[in-house]
KESE-310279 format. One record per atom (N, C-alpha, C, O): residue number from 0; residue in one letter; x, y, z. Coordinates in Angstrom, 3 decimals. Layout:
KESE-310279
SITE;nr;rest;x;y;z
SITE;NUM;A;X;Y;Z;
...
END
This chain:
KESE-310279
SITE;nr;rest;x;y;z
SITE;0;X;124.515;93.365;42.018;
SITE;0;X;124.740;94.405;43.003;
SITE;0;X;123.381;94.909;43.484;
SITE;0;X;122.479;95.163;42.686;
SITE;1;X;123.256;95.045;44.775;
SITE;1;X;121.979;95.517;45.312;
SITE;1;X;121.805;97.008;45.040;
SITE;1;X;122.768;97.736;44.804;
SITE;2;X;120.566;97.428;45.079;
SITE;2;X;120.242;98.834;44.821;
SITE;2;X;120.928;99.735;45.835;
SITE;2;X;121.427;100.802;45.479;
SITE;3;X;120.956;99.316;47.098;
SITE;3;X;121.577;100.153;48.121;
SITE;3;X;123.081;100.280;47.885;
SITE;3;X;123.663;101.334;48.142;
SITE;4;X;123.711;99.212;47.397;
SITE;4;X;125.136;99.287;47.110;
SITE;4;X;125.392;100.230;45.939;
SITE;4;X;126.346;101.008;45.957;
SITE;5;X;124.544;100.156;44.933;
SITE;5;X;124.684;101.076;43.797;
SITE;5;X;124.554;102.521;44.264;
SITE;5;X;125.293;103.399;43.819;
SITE;6;X;123.613;102.754;45.159;
SITE;6;X;123.407;104.104;45.678;
SITE;6;X;124.623;104.554;46.484;
SITE;6;X;125.057;105.700;46.376;
SITE;7;X;125.166;103.647;47.288;
SITE;7;X;126.364;103.987;48.071;
SITE;7;X;127.536;104.330;47.161;
SITE;7;X;128.261;105.293;47.411;
SITE;8;X;127.719;103.544;46.109;
SITE;8;X;128.808;103.813;45.170;
SITE;8;X;128.618;105.154;44.468;
SITE;8;X;129.577;105.889;44.235;
SITE;9;X;127.383;105.454;44.140;
SITE;9;X;127.085;106.741;43.500;
SITE;9;X;127.436;107.885;44.447;
SITE;9;X;128.055;108.871;44.046;
SITE;10;X;127.030;107.738;45.716;
SITE;10;X;127.323;108.776;46.706;
SITE;10;X;128.826;108.878;46.965;
SITE;10;X;129.362;109.975;47.121;
SITE;11;X;129.505;107.723;47.010;
SITE;11;X;130.952;107.742;47.239;
SITE;11;X;131.668;108.442;46.091;
SITE;11;X;132.693;109.091;46.299;
SITE;12;X;131.133;108.314;44.883;
SITE;12;X;131.720;108.975;43.726;
SITE;12;X;131.623;110.488;43.799;
SITE;12;X;132.373;111.190;43.121;
SITE;13;X;130.712;110.997;44.608;
SITE;13;X;130.536;112.438;44.752;
SITE;13;X;131.457;113.028;45.826;
SITE;13;X;131.543;114.247;45.974;
SITE;14;X;132.141;112.163;46.568;
SITE;14;X;133.054;112.642;47.612;
SITE;14;X;134.347;113.146;46.983;
SITE;14;X;134.677;112.796;45.850;
SITE;15;X;135.074;113.970;47.732;
SITE;15;X;136.403;114.395;47.273;
SITE;15;X;137.342;113.192;47.368;
SITE;15;X;137.021;112.204;48.029;
SITE;16;X;138.479;113.271;46.720;
SITE;16;X;139.454;112.175;46.762;
SITE;16;X;139.878;111.881;48.199;
SITE;16;X;140.016;110.721;48.589;
SITE;17;X;140.083;112.934;48.977;
SITE;17;X;140.485;112.751;50.375;
SITE;17;X;139.397;112.017;51.155;
SITE;17;X;139.690;111.126;51.952;
SITE;18;X;138.141;112.395;50.921;
SITE;18;X;137.024;111.739;51.603;
SITE;18;X;136.889;110.275;51.158;
SITE;18;X;136.576;109.400;51.964;
SITE;19;X;137.129;110.026;49.873;
SITE;19;X;137.071;108.652;49.380;
SITE;19;X;138.151;107.793;50.037;
SITE;19;X;137.900;106.649;50.418;
SITE;20;X;139.355;108.358;50.166;
SITE;20;X;140.440;107.626;50.824;
SITE;20;X;140.115;107.361;52.291;
SITE;20;X;140.405;106.283;52.811;
SITE;21;X;139.517;108.340;52.954;
SITE;21;X;139.121;108.163;54.348;
SITE;21;X;138.037;107.087;54.459;
SITE;21;X;138.048;106.284;55.392;
SITE;22;X;137.113;107.076;53.514;
SITE;22;X;136.055;106.060;53.492;
SITE;22;X;136.664;104.664;53.331;
SITE;22;X;136.290;103.731;54.042;
SITE;23;X;137.589;104.534;52.406;
SITE;23;X;138.270;103.249;52.194;
SITE;23;X;138.980;102.810;53.464;
SITE;23;X;138.912;101.643;53.852;
SITE;24;X;139.661;103.747;54.108;
SITE;24;X;140.377;103.443;55.341;
SITE;24;X;139.424;102.968;56.436;
SITE;24;X;139.713;102.004;57.144;
SITE;25;X;138.296;103.646;56.568;
SITE;25;X;137.297;103.266;57.579;
SITE;25;X;136.730;101.877;57.303;
SITE;25;X;136.548;101.081;58.224;
SITE;26;X;136.454;101.593;56.045;
SITE;26;X;135.921;100.275;55.683;
SITE;26;X;136.956;99.193;55.976;
SITE;26;X;136.623;98.143;56.525;
SITE;27;X;138.218;99.453;55.607;
SITE;27;X;139.282;98.472;55.852;
SITE;27;X;139.469;98.233;57.345;
SITE;27;X;139.624;97.090;57.775;
SITE;28;X;139.456;99.300;58.135;
SITE;28;X;139.584;99.153;59.592;
SITE;28;X;138.432;98.337;60.156;
SITE;28;X;138.627;97.495;61.033;
SITE;29;X;137.242;98.588;59.654;
SITE;29;X;136.074;97.834;60.109;
SITE;29;X;136.189;96.354;59.792;
SITE;29;X;135.824;95.510;60.610;
SITE;30;X;136.693;96.037;58.611;
SITE;30;X;136.868;94.637;58.231;
SITE;30;X;137.923;93.961;59.094;
SITE;30;X;137.764;92.805;59.485;
SITE;31;X;138.998;94.680;59.390;
SITE;31;X;140.053;94.114;60.237;
SITE;31;X;139.545;93.846;61.642;
SITE;31;X;139.893;92.826;62.237;
SITE;32;X;138.735;94.734;62.182;
SITE;32;X;138.275;94.597;63.562;
SITE;32;X;137.155;93.574;63.710;
SITE;32;X;136.832;93.175;64.828;
SITE;33;X;136.563;93.146;62.605;
SITE;33;X;135.505;92.137;62.679;
SITE;33;X;136.047;90.737;62.916;
SITE;33;X;135.271;89.799;63.100;
SITE;34;X;137.364;90.580;62.915;
SITE;34;X;137.993;89.268;63.090;
SITE;34;X;137.395;88.241;62.141;
SITE;34;X;136.991;87.150;62.544;
SITE;35;X;137.351;88.609;60.906;
SITE;35;X;136.807;87.737;59.878;
SITE;35;X;137.557;86.413;59.859;
SITE;35;X;138.787;86.413;59.878;
SITE;36;X;136.846;85.273;59.821;
SITE;36;X;137.509;83.970;59.802;
SITE;36;X;138.481;83.823;58.646;
SITE;36;X;139.507;83.157;58.780;
SITE;37;X;138.170;84.436;57.512;
SITE;37;X;139.069;84.314;56.375;
SITE;37;X;140.404;84.997;56.647;
SITE;37;X;141.416;84.621;56.056;
SITE;38;X;140.427;85.986;57.524;
SITE;38;X;141.680;86.638;57.871;
SITE;38;X;142.402;85.901;58.989;
SITE;38;X;143.631;85.928;59.045;
SITE;39;X;141.666;85.242;59.883;
SITE;39;X;142.264;84.562;61.024;
SITE;39;X;142.885;83.228;60.646;
SITE;39;X;143.883;82.828;61.246;
SITE;40;X;142.333;82.543;59.687;
SITE;40;X;142.740;81.183;59.395;
SITE;40;X;143.826;81.079;58.335;
SITE;40;X;143.897;80.084;57.613;
SITE;41;X;144.641;82.063;58.241;
SITE;41;X;145.727;82.003;57.276;
SITE;41;X;146.782;81.023;57.782;
SITE;41;X;147.009;80.904;58.986;
SITE;42;X;147.412;80.337;56.862;
SITE;42;X;148.440;79.367;57.197;
SITE;42;X;149.787;79.868;56.694;
SITE;42;X;149.864;80.648;55.744;
SITE;43;X;150.837;79.408;57.344;
SITE;43;X;152.169;79.741;56.858;
SITE;43;X;152.543;78.719;55.792;
SITE;43;X;152.018;77.606;55.775;
SITE;44;X;153.430;79.096;54.929;
SITE;44;X;153.828;78.223;53.824;
SITE;44;X;154.481;76.951;54.347;
SITE;44;X;154.393;75.906;53.703;
SITE;45;X;155.130;77.020;55.500;
SITE;45;X;155.802;75.834;56.036;
SITE;45;X;154.823;74.750;56.468;
SITE;45;X;155.208;73.585;56.570;
SITE;46;X;153.582;75.102;56.722;
SITE;46;X;152.585;74.102;57.098;
SITE;46;X;152.249;73.177;55.936;
SITE;46;X;151.716;72.088;56.149;
SITE;47;X;152.548;73.589;54.731;
SITE;47;X;152.196;72.801;53.562;
SITE;47;X;153.348;71.930;53.066;
SITE;47;X;153.263;71.341;51.989;
SITE;48;X;154.421;71.848;53.848;
SITE;48;X;155.577;71.064;53.425;
SITE;48;X;155.173;69.606;53.209;
SITE;48;X;154.602;68.972;54.097;
SITE;49;X;155.469;69.094;52.044;
SITE;49;X;155.189;67.702;51.727;
SITE;49;X;153.782;67.423;51.244;
SITE;49;X;153.476;66.296;50.855;
SITE;50;X;152.930;68.414;51.260;
SITE;50;X;151.554;68.201;50.822;
SITE;50;X;151.526;68.074;49.299;
SITE;50;X;152.060;68.920;48.582;
SITE;51;X;150.909;67.031;48.835;
SITE;51;X;150.696;66.790;47.395;
SITE;51;X;151.990;66.790;46.596;
SITE;51;X;152.075;67.410;45.535;
SITE;52;X;152.996;66.091;47.111;
SITE;52;X;154.256;65.997;46.379;
SITE;52;X;154.053;65.397;44.996;
SITE;52;X;154.735;65.757;44.037;
SITE;53;X;153.097;64.471;44.913;
SITE;53;X;152.858;63.802;43.636;
SITE;53;X;152.439;64.767;42.536;
SITE;53;X;152.655;64.483;41.357;
SITE;54;X;151.845;65.898;42.894;
SITE;54;X;151.408;66.854;41.885;
SITE;54;X;152.583;67.532;41.199;
SITE;54;X;152.488;67.941;40.042;
SITE;55;X;153.685;67.645;41.918;
SITE;55;X;154.850;68.300;41.336;
SITE;55;X;155.466;67.458;40.225;
SITE;55;X;155.976;67.994;39.242;
SITE;56;X;155.418;66.145;40.384;
SITE;56;X;156.038;65.255;39.406;
SITE;56;X;155.040;64.696;38.405;
SITE;56;X;155.386;63.827;37.605;
SITE;57;X;153.825;65.179;38.442;
SITE;57;X;152.758;64.729;37.552;
SITE;57;X;152.537;63.227;37.639;
SITE;57;X;152.277;62.575;36.628;
SITE;58;X;152.639;62.677;38.848;
SITE;58;X;152.395;61.258;39.084;
SITE;58;X;150.915;61.079;39.380;
SITE;58;X;150.303;61.898;40.067;
SITE;59;X;150.347;59.999;38.854;
SITE;59;X;148.955;59.672;39.131;
SITE;59;X;148.785;59.440;40.631;
SITE;59;X;149.654;58.843;41.267;
SITE;60;X;147.681;59.904;41.194;
SITE;60;X;147.447;59.797;42.635;
SITE;60;X;147.477;58.347;43.104;
SITE;60;X;148.041;58.051;44.158;
SITE;61;X;146.881;57.447;42.341;
SITE;61;X;146.863;56.031;42.719;
SITE;61;X;148.272;55.462;42.725;
SITE;61;X;148.649;54.730;43.641;
SITE;62;X;149.051;55.799;41.701;
SITE;62;X;150.450;55.355;41.644;
SITE;62;X;151.220;55.860;42.858;
SITE;62;X;151.995;55.124;43.468;
SITE;63;X;150.997;57.110;43.193;
SITE;63;X;151.705;57.721;44.312;
SITE;63;X;151.373;57.005;45.617;
SITE;63;X;152.273;56.687;46.395;
SITE;64;X;150.091;56.749;45.861;
SITE;64;X;149.674;56.062;47.084;
SITE;64;X;150.244;54.649;47.110;
SITE;64;X;150.723;54.190;48.147;
SITE;65;X;150.195;53.963;45.979;
SITE;65;X;150.751;52.610;45.917;
SITE;65;X;152.249;52.604;46.200;
SITE;65;X;152.753;51.703;46.871;
SITE;66;X;152.959;53.606;45.693;
SITE;66;X;154.403;53.670;45.958;
SITE;66;X;154.671;53.932;47.437;
SITE;66;X;155.614;53.381;48.004;
SITE;67;X;153.848;54.766;48.062;
SITE;67;X;154.003;55.000;49.502;
SITE;67;X;153.751;53.723;50.290;
SITE;67;X;154.486;53.405;51.224;
SITE;68;X;152.713;52.996;49.909;
SITE;68;X;152.413;51.728;50.585;
SITE;68;X;153.569;50.755;50.420;
SITE;68;X;153.933;50.044;51.356;
SITE;69;X;154.142;50.729;49.227;
SITE;69;X;155.302;49.868;48.982;
SITE;69;X;156.466;50.235;49.884;
SITE;69;X;157.145;49.360;50.421;
SITE;70;X;156.698;51.539;50.051;
SITE;70;X;157.769;51.992;50.946;
SITE;70;X;157.497;51.557;52.375;
SITE;70;X;158.412;51.131;53.080;
SITE;71;X;156.251;51.660;52.809;
SITE;71;X;155.895;51.267;54.177;
SITE;71;X;156.128;49.769;54.375;
SITE;71;X;156.652;49.344;55.405;
SITE;72;X;155.732;48.973;53.375;
SITE;72;X;155.919;47.527;53.470;
SITE;72;X;157.399;47.180;53.529;
SITE;72;X;157.801;46.298;54.289;
SITE;73;X;158.213;47.869;52.730;
SITE;73;X;159.661;47.637;52.759;
SITE;73;X;160.222;47.939;54.139;
SITE;73;X;161.032;47.172;54.660;
SITE;74;X;159.803;49.040;54.733;
SITE;74;X;160.274;49.406;56.072;
SITE;74;X;159.857;48.362;57.099;
SITE;74;X;160.647;47.974;57.959;
SITE;75;X;158.606;47.908;57.001;
SITE;75;X;158.123;46.886;57.936;
SITE;75;X;158.939;45.612;57.799;
SITE;75;X;159.324;45.005;58.799;
SITE;76;X;159.201;45.206;56.562;
SITE;76;X;159.984;43.989;56.331;
SITE;76;X;161.391;44.125;56.888;
SITE;76;X;161.910;43.185;57.491;
SITE;77;X;162.013;45.277;56.695;
SITE;77;X;163.360;45.504;57.223;
SITE;77;X;163.359;45.468;58.742;
SITE;77;X;164.275;44.923;59.357;
SITE;78;X;162.322;46.054;59.348;
SITE;78;X;162.221;46.035;60.804;
SITE;78;X;162.029;44.615;61.317;
SITE;78;X;162.628;44.231;62.321;
SITE;79;X;161.208;43.844;60.642;
SITE;79;X;160.967;42.454;61.055;
SITE;79;X;162.233;41.620;60.921;
SITE;79;X;162.525;40.780;61.772;
SITE;80;X;162.980;41.853;59.854;
SITE;80;X;164.228;41.117;59.646;
SITE;80;X;165.259;41.484;60.702;
SITE;80;X;166.061;40.648;61.120;
SITE;81;X;165.230;42.729;61.126;
SITE;81;X;166.188;43.204;62.127;
SITE;81;X;165.882;42.707;63.523;
SITE;81;X;166.774;42.688;64.371;
SITE;82;X;164.650;42.305;63.790;
SITE;82;X;164.265;41.856;65.130;
SITE;82;X;164.608;40.445;65.379;
SITE;82;X;164.344;39.928;66.465;
END
């Protein structure tokens, strides 16, 4: 922690509870208005649908990729047979 931050915390500790709450509110408002990238780039849970399915079943990543490739080859073969 920097010396100036320690000093700010010391001074904030001398404020009344109401003043401390107002200080917190002002800081939070300032952070919101800065359009921080960490606040803007939030994703919805639906964007992660299907991501890392193999982790849920404790399947090895290589096995998982190989099984996907096998599925793709099966689909290609079925399509070729159908043509």
